[in-house]
KOLDO-959095 format. One record per residue (C-alpha): chain; x, y, z. Coordinates in Angstrom, 1 decimal. Layout:
BEGIN
pt kette->A; xx->X; yy->Y; zz->Z
...
This chain:
BEGIN
pt kette->A; xx->11.8; yy->13.0; zz->-13.9
pt kette->A; xx->14.6; yy->15.0; zz->-15.5
pt kette->A; xx->13.6; yy->18.7; zz->-15.9
pt kette->A; xx->14.4; yy->20.8; zz->-18.9
pt kette->A; xx->15.4; yy->24.5; zz->-18.8
pt kette->A; xx->11.9; yy->25.7; zz->-19.6
pt kette->A; xx->9.9; yy->23.6; zz->-17.2
pt kette->A; xx->8.8; yy->26.5; zz->-15.0
pt kette->A; xx->7.8; yy->28.5; zz->-18.1
pt kette->A; xx->5.5; yy->25.7; zz->-19.2
pt kette->A; xx->3.9; yy->25.4; zz->-15.7
pt kette->A; xx->3.3; yy->29.1; zz->-15.6
pt kette->A; xx->1.7; yy->29.0; zz->-19.0
pt kette->A; xx->-0.8; yy->26.5; zz->-17.7
pt kette->A; xx->0.5; yy->23.4; zz->-19.5
pt kette->A; xx->-0.5; yy->19.9; zz->-18.6
pt kette->A; xx->2.7; yy->18.3; zz->-17.8
pt kette->A; xx->3.8; yy->14.6; zz->-18.0
pt kette->A; xx->6.6; yy->12.2; zz->-17.8
pt kette->A; xx->8.0; yy->11.6; zz->-21.4
pt kette->A; xx->10.9; yy->9.2; zz->-21.6
pt kette->A; xx->12.0; yy->10.4; zz->-18.1
pt kette->A; xx->11.6; yy->14.1; zz->-18.9
pt kette->A; xx->9.1; yy->16.5; zz->-17.3
pt kette->A; xx->7.5; yy->18.0; zz->-20.4
pt kette->A; xx->4.2; yy->19.6; zz->-21.5
pt kette->A; xx->1.5; yy->17.4; zz->-23.1
pt kette->A; xx->-0.6; yy->20.3; zz->-24.1
pt kette->A; xx->-1.6; yy->23.9; zz->-23.4
pt kette->A; xx->-5.0; yy->24.6; zz->-25.1
pt kette->A; xx->-5.8; yy->21.0; zz->-26.2
pt kette->A; xx->-4.1; yy->18.6; zz->-28.6
pt kette->A; xx->-6.5; yy->19.1; zz->-31.5
pt kette->A; xx->-6.3; yy->22.9; zz->-31.2
pt kette->A; xx->-2.5; yy->22.8; zz->-31.2
pt kette->A; xx->-2.4; yy->20.5; zz->-34.3
pt kette->A; xx->-4.7; yy->22.8; zz->-36.3
pt kette->A; xx->-2.8; yy->25.9; zz->-35.2
pt kette->A; xx->0.5; yy->24.3; zz->-36.3
pt kette->A; xx->-0.9; yy->23.2; zz->-39.7
pt kette->A; xx->-2.7; yy->26.5; zz->-40.4
pt kette->A; xx->-0.4; yy->29.0; zz->-38.7
pt kette->A; xx->2.7; yy->28.4; zz->-36.5
pt kette->A; xx->3.6; yy->27.0; zz->-33.1
pt kette->A; xx->6.5; yy->26.5; zz->-30.8
pt kette->A; xx->7.4; yy->23.5; zz->-28.7
pt kette->A; xx->10.4; yy->22.8; zz->-26.4
pt kette->A; xx->12.5; yy->19.8; zz->-27.5
pt kette->A; xx->15.4; yy->20.1; zz->-25.1
pt kette->A; xx->15.1; yy->16.4; zz->-24.3
pt kette->A; xx->16.7; yy->15.6; zz->-27.6
pt kette->A; xx->20.4; yy->14.7; zz->-27.5
pt kette->A; xx->22.9; yy->17.2; zz->-29.0
pt kette->A; xx->26.6; yy->16.6; zz->-29.6
pt kette->A; xx->29.5; yy->17.8; zz->-31.9
pt kette->A; xx->32.4; yy->16.2; zz->-33.6
pt kette->A; xx->35.3; yy->18.5; zz->-34.5
pt kette->A; xx->38.7; yy->17.7; zz->-36.0
pt kette->A; xx->40.6; yy->16.9; zz->-39.2
pt kette->A; xx->39.1; yy->13.4; zz->-39.5
pt kette->A; xx->35.6; yy->14.2; zz->-38.2
pt kette->A; xx->34.1; yy->13.8; zz->-41.7
pt kette->A; xx->35.8; yy->10.4; zz->-42.2
pt kette->A; xx->34.3; yy->9.2; zz->-38.9
pt kette->A; xx->30.8; yy->10.4; zz->-40.0
pt kette->A; xx->31.3; yy->8.4; zz->-43.2
pt kette->A; xx->31.9; yy->5.3; zz->-41.2
pt kette->A; xx->28.9; yy->5.8; zz->-38.8
pt kette->A; xx->26.2; yy->6.6; zz->-41.4
pt kette->A; xx->25.1; yy->5.5; zz->-44.9
pt kette->A; xx->24.8; yy->9.2; zz->-45.9
pt kette->A; xx->27.2; yy->10.6; zz->-48.5
pt kette->A; xx->28.9; yy->12.9; zz->-46.1
pt kette->A; xx->31.5; yy->14.2; zz->-48.6
pt kette->A; xx->28.7; yy->15.5; zz->-50.8
pt kette->A; xx->27.1; yy->17.6; zz->-48.1
pt kette->A; xx->27.7; yy->21.4; zz->-48.5
pt kette->A; xx->28.9; yy->23.5; zz->-45.5
pt kette->A; xx->26.1; yy->24.9; zz->-43.4
pt kette->A; xx->23.7; yy->22.2; zz->-44.4
pt kette->A; xx->22.0; yy->19.5; zz->-42.4
pt kette->A; xx->20.1; yy->16.3; zz->-43.2
pt kette->A; xx->18.4; yy->13.2; zz->-42.0
pt kette->A; xx->20.2; yy->9.9; zz->-41.7
pt kette->A; xx->20.6; yy->7.0; zz->-39.2
pt kette->A; xx->23.1; yy->4.9; zz->-37.3
pt kette->A; xx->22.8; yy->1.1; zz->-37.9
pt kette->A; xx->23.9; yy->-2.0; zz->-36.0
pt kette->A; xx->25.8; yy->-4.9; zz->-37.6
pt kette->A; xx->22.4; yy->-6.5; zz->-38.6
pt kette->A; xx->21.2; yy->-3.4; zz->-40.4
pt kette->A; xx->18.8; yy->-2.4; zz->-37.5
pt kette->A; xx->18.6; yy->1.1; zz->-36.2
pt kette->A; xx->20.8; yy->2.2; zz->-33.4
pt kette->A; xx->19.1; yy->5.6; zz->-33.8
pt kette->A; xx->18.1; yy->8.1; zz->-36.4
pt kette->A; xx->19.6; yy->11.5; zz->-36.4
pt kette->A; xx->20.0; yy->14.9; zz->-38.0
pt kette->A; xx->23.6; yy->15.6; zz->-39.0
pt kette->A; xx->24.7; yy->19.2; zz->-39.5
pt kette->A; xx->27.8; yy->20.1; zz->-41.4
pt kette->A; xx->29.3; yy->23.5; zz->-40.3
pt kette->A; xx->32.4; yy->22.6; zz->-42.3
pt kette->A; xx->34.4; yy->19.5; zz->-43.1
pt kette->A; xx->36.0; yy->19.5; zz->-39.6
pt kette->A; xx->32.9; yy->20.5; zz->-37.5
pt kette->A; xx->29.7; yy->18.6; zz->-37.2
pt kette->A; xx->26.7; yy->19.2; zz->-35.0
pt kette->A; xx->24.3; yy->16.3; zz->-34.5
pt kette->A; xx->20.9; yy->15.9; zz->-32.9
pt kette->A; xx->19.8; yy->12.4; zz->-31.8
pt kette->A; xx->16.9; yy->10.9; zz->-29.8
pt kette->A; xx->16.4; yy->11.6; zz->-26.1
pt kette->A; xx->17.3; yy->10.0; zz->-22.7
pt kette->A; xx->18.7; yy->6.5; zz->-22.9
pt kette->A; xx->19.1; yy->6.8; zz->-26.7
pt kette->A; xx->21.4; yy->9.8; zz->-26.2
pt kette->A; xx->23.5; yy->7.9; zz->-23.7
pt kette->A; xx->23.6; yy->4.8; zz->-26.1
pt kette->A; xx->24.6; yy->6.8; zz->-29.1
pt kette->A; xx->27.3; yy->8.8; zz->-27.3
pt kette->A; xx->28.8; yy->5.7; zz->-25.8
pt kette->A; xx->28.9; yy->4.0; zz->-29.2
pt kette->A; xx->30.4; yy->6.9; zz->-31.1
pt kette->A; xx->32.9; yy->7.6; zz->-28.3
pt kette->A; xx->34.5; yy->4.2; zz->-28.9
pt kette->A; xx->35.3; yy->5.1; zz->-32.5
pt kette->A; xx->36.5; yy->8.6; zz->-31.6
pt kette->A; xx->39.2; yy->6.9; zz->-29.5
pt kette->A; xx->40.1; yy->4.4; zz->-32.3
pt kette->A; xx->40.3; yy->7.2; zz->-34.9
pt kette->A; xx->42.5; yy->9.3; zz->-32.6
pt kette->A; xx->44.9; yy->6.3; zz->-32.1
pt kette->A; xx->44.9; yy->5.4; zz->-35.8
pt kette->A; xx->45.4; yy->9.0; zz->-37.2
pt kette->A; xx->47.3; yy->10.5; zz->-34.3
pt kette->A; xx->44.9; yy->13.5; zz->-34.6
pt kette->A; xx->42.5; yy->14.6; zz->-32.0
pt kette->A; xx->38.7; yy->14.6; zz->-32.5
pt kette->A; xx->36.8; yy->16.9; zz->-30.1
pt kette->A; xx->33.7; yy->15.0; zz->-29.1
pt kette->A; xx->31.4; yy->17.1; zz->-27.0
pt kette->A; xx->27.9; yy->16.4; zz->-25.5
pt kette->A; xx->26.0; yy->19.7; zz->-25.5
pt kette->A; xx->22.7; yy->18.3; zz->-24.3
pt kette->A; xx->22.8; yy->19.6; zz->-20.7
pt kette->A; xx->24.4; yy->22.9; zz->-21.8
pt kette->A; xx->21.8; yy->24.0; zz->-24.4
pt kette->A; xx->18.1; yy->24.5; zz->-24.8
pt kette->A; xx->16.2; yy->23.6; zz->-28.0
pt kette->A; xx->12.9; yy->24.7; zz->-29.5
pt kette->A; xx->11.0; yy->23.7; zz->-32.7
pt kette->A; xx->8.9; yy->26.4; zz->-34.5
pt kette->A; xx->6.7; yy->24.7; zz->-37.1
pt kette->A; xx->4.0; yy->25.9; zz->-39.5
pt kette->A; xx->3.5; yy->27.9; zz->-42.7
pt kette->A; xx->4.0; yy->31.3; zz->-41.0
pt kette->A; xx->7.4; yy->30.4; zz->-39.5
pt kette->A; xx->9.2; yy->32.9; zz->-41.8
pt kette->A; xx->7.4; yy->35.8; zz->-40.2
pt kette->A; xx->9.1; yy->34.9; zz->-37.0
pt kette->A; xx->12.6; yy->34.7; zz->-38.5
pt kette->A; xx->12.0; yy->38.0; zz->-40.3
pt kette->A; xx->11.0; yy->39.7; zz->-37.1
pt kette->A; xx->14.0; yy->38.2; zz->-35.3
pt kette->A; xx->16.3; yy->39.4; zz->-38.1
pt kette->A; xx->17.5; yy->35.8; zz->-38.8
pt kette->A; xx->17.9; yy->34.7; zz->-42.4
pt kette->A; xx->15.4; yy->32.1; zz->-43.7
pt kette->A; xx->16.5; yy->28.6; zz->-42.8
pt kette->A; xx->14.5; yy->27.1; zz->-45.7
pt kette->A; xx->14.8; yy->23.3; zz->-45.8
pt kette->A; xx->18.0; yy->21.8; zz->-44.3
pt kette->A; xx->19.9; yy->25.2; zz->-44.1
pt kette->A; xx->22.0; yy->26.0; zz->-41.0
pt kette->A; xx->22.1; yy->29.6; zz->-39.8
pt kette->A; xx->24.4; yy->30.8; zz->-37.0
pt kette->A; xx->22.8; yy->33.8; zz->-35.4
pt kette->A; xx->22.3; yy->35.7; zz->-32.1
pt kette->A; xx->18.9; yy->36.5; zz->-30.6
pt kette->A; xx->18.8; yy->38.9; zz->-27.7
pt kette->A; xx->22.6; yy->38.6; zz->-27.4
pt kette->A; xx->22.3; yy->34.8; zz->-27.1
pt kette->A; xx->24.3; yy->32.5; zz->-29.3
pt kette->A; xx->22.0; yy->30.3; zz->-31.4
pt kette->A; xx->22.1; yy->27.6; zz->-34.1
pt kette->A; xx->19.1; yy->27.6; zz->-36.4
pt kette->A; xx->18.3; yy->24.6; zz->-38.7
pt kette->A; xx->15.6; yy->24.2; zz->-41.3
pt kette->A; xx->14.3; yy->21.0; zz->-39.7
pt kette->A; xx->11.3; yy->19.8; zz->-37.8
pt kette->A; xx->9.1; yy->16.8; zz->-37.0
pt kette->A; xx->5.6; yy->17.8; zz->-38.2
pt kette->A; xx->5.8; yy->17.7; zz->-42.0
pt kette->A; xx->5.5; yy->21.5; zz->-42.1
pt kette->A; xx->8.1; yy->24.1; zz->-43.0
pt kette->A; xx->9.8; yy->25.6; zz->-39.9
pt kette->A; xx->13.0; yy->25.6; zz->-38.0
pt kette->A; xx->14.6; yy->24.3; zz->-34.9
pt kette->A; xx->16.9; yy->26.4; zz->-32.7
pt kette->A; xx->19.6; yy->25.4; zz->-30.2
pt kette->A; xx->20.5; yy->28.0; zz->-27.6
pt kette->A; xx->24.0; yy->27.7; zz->-26.1
pt kette->A; xx->24.9; yy->28.3; zz->-22.4
pt kette->A; xx->21.3; yy->27.6; zz->-21.3
pt kette->A; xx->20.8; yy->24.9; zz->-18.8
pt kette->A; xx->18.4; yy->23.8; zz->-16.1
pt kette->A; xx->20.5; yy->25.6; zz->-13.5
pt kette->A; xx->20.9; yy->28.7; zz->-15.7
pt kette->A; xx->17.9; yy->28.9; zz->-18.0
pt kette->A; xx->17.9; yy->32.6; zz->-18.6
pt kette->A; xx->19.2; yy->32.6; zz->-22.2
pt kette->A; xx->16.7; yy->29.9; zz->-23.3
pt kette->A; xx->13.9; yy->31.9; zz->-21.7
pt kette->A; xx->15.1; yy->35.1; zz->-23.4
pt kette->A; xx->15.0; yy->33.4; zz->-26.8
pt kette->A; xx->11.6; yy->31.7; zz->-26.1
pt kette->A; xx->10.1; yy->35.1; zz->-25.2
pt kette->A; xx->11.7; yy->36.7; zz->-28.3
pt kette->A; xx->10.2; yy->34.1; zz->-30.5
pt kette->A; xx->6.7; yy->34.6; zz->-28.9
pt kette->A; xx->7.1; yy->38.4; zz->-29.4
pt kette->A; xx->8.2; yy->37.9; zz->-33.0
pt kette->A; xx->5.2; yy->35.7; zz->-33.7
pt kette->A; xx->2.6; yy->37.9; zz->-32.0
pt kette->A; xx->1.4; yy->39.4; zz->-35.2
pt kette->A; xx->0.4; yy->35.9; zz->-36.6
pt kette->A; xx->-0.7; yy->34.5; zz->-33.2
pt kette->A; xx->2.0; yy->31.9; zz->-32.6
pt kette->A; xx->0.6; yy->29.0; zz->-30.5
pt kette->A; xx->2.2; yy->27.1; zz->-27.7
pt kette->A; xx->2.4; yy->23.4; zz->-28.5
pt kette->A; xx->2.9; yy->20.3; zz->-26.4
pt kette->A; xx->4.1; yy->16.7; zz->-27.0
pt kette->A; xx->0.6; yy->15.4; zz->-27.6
pt kette->A; xx->0.1; yy->17.5; zz->-30.7
pt kette->A; xx->3.7; yy->17.0; zz->-31.8
pt kette->A; xx->3.3; yy->13.2; zz->-31.8
pt kette->A; xx->0.0; yy->13.4; zz->-33.7
pt kette->A; xx->1.5; yy->15.9; zz->-36.2
pt kette->A; xx->4.5; yy->13.5; zz->-37.0
pt kette->A; xx->2.1; yy->10.5; zz->-37.4
pt kette->A; xx->-0.1; yy->12.5; zz->-39.9
pt kette->A; xx->3.2; yy->13.3; zz->-41.7
pt kette->A; xx->4.3; yy->9.6; zz->-41.6
pt kette->A; xx->7.5; yy->10.4; zz->-39.7
pt kette->A; xx->9.1; yy->7.7; zz->-37.6
pt kette->A; xx->9.6; yy->7.6; zz->-33.9
pt kette->A; xx->12.5; yy->5.6; zz->-32.4
pt kette->A; xx->11.2; yy->2.8; zz->-30.2
pt kette->A; xx->7.9; yy->2.6; zz->-32.1
pt kette->A; xx->8.3; yy->2.7; zz->-35.9
pt kette->A; xx->12.1; yy->2.1; zz->-35.9
pt kette->A; xx->14.4; yy->0.2; zz->-33.5
pt kette->A; xx->17.3; yy->-2.3; zz->-33.4
pt kette->A; xx->15.3; yy->-5.2; zz->-34.8
pt kette->A; xx->14.0; yy->-3.6; zz->-38.1
pt kette->A; xx->16.0; yy->-2.2; zz->-41.0
pt kette->A; xx->15.4; yy->0.7; zz->-43.4
pt kette->A; xx->14.2; yy->-1.6; zz->-46.1
pt kette->A; xx->11.5; yy->-3.0; zz->-43.9
pt kette->A; xx->10.5; yy->0.4; zz->-42.6
pt kette->A; xx->10.5; yy->2.1; zz->-46.0
pt kette->A; xx->12.5; yy->5.0; zz->-44.5
pt kette->A; xx->15.5; yy->4.2; zz->-46.7
pt kette->A; xx->15.4; yy->7.7; zz->-48.2
pt kette->A; xx->17.7; yy->7.4; zz->-51.2
pt kette->A; xx->18.0; yy->11.2; zz->-51.3
pt kette->A; xx->19.6; yy->11.1; zz->-47.9
pt kette->A; xx->21.2; yy->7.6; zz->-47.7
pt kette->A; xx->23.3; yy->5.8; zz->-50.3
pt kette->A; xx->23.3; yy->2.2; zz->-49.2
pt kette->A; xx->25.9; yy->1.2; zz->-51.8
pt kette->A; xx->28.3; yy->4.0; zz->-51.0
pt kette->A; xx->32.0; yy->3.6; zz->-50.5
pt kette->A; xx->33.7; yy->3.3; zz->-48.2
pt kette->A; xx->32.3; yy->0.9; zz->-45.7
pt kette->A; xx->29.7; yy->2.0; zz->-43.1
pt kette->A; xx->28.2; yy->0.1; zz->-40.2
pt kette->A; xx->25.3; yy->-2.2; zz->-41.3
pt kette->A; xx->26.2; yy->-1.9; zz->-45.1
pt kette->A; xx->26.4; yy->-5.7; zz->-45.7
pt kette->A; xx->23.1; yy->-6.4; zz->-44.0
pt kette->A; xx->21.3; yy->-3.6; zz->-45.8
pt kette->A; xx->22.6; yy->-4.7; zz->-49.2
pt kette->A; xx->21.5; yy->-8.2; zz->-48.5
pt kette->A; xx->18.0; yy->-7.1; zz->-47.5
pt kette->A; xx->17.7; yy->-5.0; zz->-50.7
pt kette->A; xx->18.8; yy->-8.0; zz->-52.8
pt kette->A; xx->16.8; yy->-10.7; zz->-51.1
pt kette->A; xx->13.7; yy->-8.7; zz->-50.2
pt kette->A; xx->11.9; yy->-8.4; zz->-46.9
pt kette->A; xx->9.0; yy->-10.3; zz->-45.3
pt kette->A; xx->7.4; yy->-7.4; zz->-43.4
pt kette->A; xx->6.8; yy->-3.7; zz->-44.2
pt kette->A; xx->6.0; yy->-0.6; zz->-42.2
pt kette->A; xx->2.8; yy->1.0; zz->-43.5
pt kette->A; xx->0.2; yy->3.6; zz->-42.8
pt kette->A; xx->-3.3; yy->2.5; zz->-41.6
pt kette->A; xx->-6.4; yy->4.6; zz->-42.0
pt kette->A; xx->-9.7; yy->3.5; zz->-40.5
pt kette->A; xx->-12.9; yy->3.4; zz->-42.5
pt kette->A; xx->-15.1; yy->3.1; zz->-39.4
pt kette->A; xx->-15.2; yy->4.9; zz->-36.1
pt kette->A; xx->-12.3; yy->4.2; zz->-33.7
pt kette->A; xx->-8.6; yy->4.8; zz->-33.0
pt kette->A; xx->-5.9; yy->2.2; zz->-33.8
pt kette->A; xx->-3.4; yy->2.0; zz->-30.9
pt kette->A; xx->0.0; yy->0.4; zz->-30.4
pt kette->A; xx->0.0; yy->-3.4; zz->-30.3
pt kette->A; xx->-3.5; yy->-3.8; zz->-31.8
pt kette->A; xx->-3.5; yy->-6.7; zz->-34.2
pt kette->A; xx->-3.9; yy->-6.0; zz->-37.9
pt kette->A; xx->-5.9; yy->-8.7; zz->-39.7
pt kette->A; xx->-6.7; yy->-9.6; zz->-43.3
pt kette->A; xx->-10.3; yy->-9.6; zz->-44.4
pt kette->A; xx->-10.5; yy->-13.3; zz->-43.4
pt kette->A; xx->-9.7; yy->-12.4; zz->-39.8
pt kette->A; xx->-6.1; yy->-13.8; zz->-39.8
pt kette->A; xx->-3.4; yy->-11.8; zz->-38.1
pt kette->A; xx->-1.0; yy->-10.3; zz->-40.6
pt kette->A; xx->0.7; yy->-7.6; zz->-38.5
pt kette->A; xx->0.5; yy->-5.2; zz->-35.6
pt kette->A; xx->0.1; yy->-1.4; zz->-34.9
pt kette->A; xx->2.9; yy->0.6; zz->-33.4
pt kette->A; xx->0.9; yy->3.8; zz->-32.9
pt kette->A; xx->-2.3; yy->5.6; zz->-33.6
pt kette->A; xx->-4.2; yy->8.9; zz->-33.2
pt kette->A; xx->-7.4; yy->10.7; zz->-34.3
pt kette->A; xx->-6.6; yy->13.3; zz->-36.9
pt kette->A; xx->-8.5; yy->16.6; zz->-36.7
pt kette->A; xx->-7.4; yy->17.7; zz->-40.1
pt kette->A; xx->-8.7; yy->14.4; zz->-41.6
pt kette->A; xx->-12.3; yy->14.7; zz->-40.3
pt kette->A; xx->-11.3; yy->13.1; zz->-37.0
pt kette->A; xx->-10.6; yy->9.7; zz->-38.7
pt kette->A; xx->-8.3; yy->7.2; zz->-36.8
pt kette->A; xx->-4.9; yy->6.8; zz->-38.4
pt kette->A; xx->-1.7; yy->5.1; zz->-37.4
pt kette->A; xx->1.3; yy->3.1; zz->-38.5
pt kette->A; xx->2.2; yy->-0.6; zz->-38.2
pt kette->A; xx->4.0; yy->-3.6; zz->-39.7
pt kette->A; xx->2.3; yy->-6.1; zz->-42.0
pt kette->A; xx->3.3; yy->-9.1; zz->-44.0
pt kette->A; xx->4.8; yy->-7.8; zz->-47.3
pt kette->A; xx->2.0; yy->-9.2; zz->-49.5
pt kette->A; xx->-0.5; yy->-6.9; zz->-47.7
pt kette->A; xx->1.6; yy->-3.7; zz->-47.8
pt kette->A; xx->0.2; yy->-2.1; zz->-51.0
pt kette->A; xx->-1.7; yy->1.1; zz->-50.4
pt kette->A; xx->-5.4; yy->0.5; zz->-50.8
pt kette->A; xx->-5.3; yy->-3.0; zz->-49.4
pt kette->A; xx->-8.3; yy->-3.7; zz->-47.2
pt kette->A; xx->-7.6; yy->-4.9; zz->-43.6
pt kette->A; xx->-9.2; yy->-5.1; zz->-40.2
pt kette->A; xx->-7.9; yy->-3.7; zz->-36.9
pt kette->A; xx->-8.7; yy->-5.6; zz->-33.7
pt kette->A; xx->-9.9; yy->-2.9; zz->-31.4
pt kette->A; xx->-10.8; yy->-4.7; zz->-28.1
pt kette->A; xx->-13.7; yy->-7.0; zz->-29.1
pt kette->A; xx->-14.4; yy->-5.3; zz->-32.5
pt kette->A; xx->-12.8; yy->-5.8; zz->-35.9
pt kette->A; xx->-12.8; yy->-2.4; zz->-37.5
pt kette->A; xx->-12.5; yy->-1.9; zz->-41.2
pt kette->A; xx->-9.4; yy->-0.1; zz->-42.4
pt kette->A; xx->-7.0; yy->0.1; zz->-45.3
pt kette->A; xx->-3.3; yy->0.4; zz->-46.0
pt kette->A; xx->-2.5; yy->4.1; zz->-46.7
pt kette->A; xx->0.4; yy->5.8; zz->-48.4
pt kette->A; xx->2.3; yy->8.3; zz->-46.3
pt kette->A; xx->1.9; yy->11.1; zz->-45.4
pt kette->A; xx->-1.8; yy->10.7; zz->-44.6
pt kette->A; xx->-2.8; yy->14.2; zz->-45.6
pt kette->A; xx->-3.2; yy->15.8; zz->-49.0
pt kette->A; xx->0.2; yy->17.3; zz->-49.7
pt kette->A; xx->-1.3; yy->20.0; zz->-51.9
pt kette->A; xx->-3.1; yy->21.3; zz->-48.8
pt kette->A; xx->-0.9; yy->20.5; zz->-45.9
pt kette->A; xx->2.8; yy->20.1; zz->-45.2
pt kette->A; xx->6.0; yy->21.6; zz->-46.7
pt kette->A; xx->4.9; yy->20.7; zz->-50.3
pt kette->A; xx->1.6; yy->22.6; zz->-50.0
pt kette->A; xx->0.5; yy->24.8; zz->-52.9
pt kette->A; xx->0.5; yy->28.5; zz->-52.1
């Protein structure tokens, strides 16, 4: 297993550790349910250094980003970031990513971990070389993954921590360049829980030299002491993102499904008819025009149980109409079983009754809109 800069800190804090995509990371500290509730009601911190981080810098960096993603890159303001994805020629996902625009010639991106990082970097690297030959202008393409540490701080009380650190509010999608304890950091108003919060990249912090990451981690814990910031592991983080209906690469999205099938087409972030050309455009426009045969949906059980990946989804006559890709028990939804999966398009409407084959039992369920929770009570849209 590959270790992250904070591995010893997690062990010393009593975390239960596991192998996650080849990384040695904490599953939980005080229990998954406890960490979910503390994140939703207060604020928590989790290390996410396994995520890939890279930058593109140069005169034609924005032009390259336009080619790689369906996002309207030219319309992004400086010091803003946003969600988008890289597609293959069939419209399937190479990966999804957060793109950050420091200025028109400097982009900082976060992609998925491990093999995904390697795949994305190799793919983009080909086009960097082509652009350099075509324009006769250099593009500095740098992988920061092993030279940085990254944390996510999520929950409604996140701003208390920023205030105590003396860092401006990241709000949603804002980028803030700041120092904490003399350490160079990049803060972004992003996260993977459905809650308000921020993610922070700490530079010059590696497995071999983790001191700066540890300094910032301790500073965040001290800044959050007055509100009782919690330590959070990957178990809670996965459940939180499922409650919020957020996709995970390799489960909800992958090379063989497209954004029209997943429903994560996000017109606010991605303009599929944009000019100029971007990879996957022809396939996506065709899928939008002709329609799709399957759809990614939320599933909520009406009886006791937990839907899990690869469980069959059946119609009320007991015929297979799809399959689950994940599932958890949600403590904020009275411990009901929830998850996401793919069904034939005619069964994708929220409220449709279905069955989940859980071992020998057919458990009653229904198609749910996403996120699963009441947005007036939970998540970044919650009412004050």
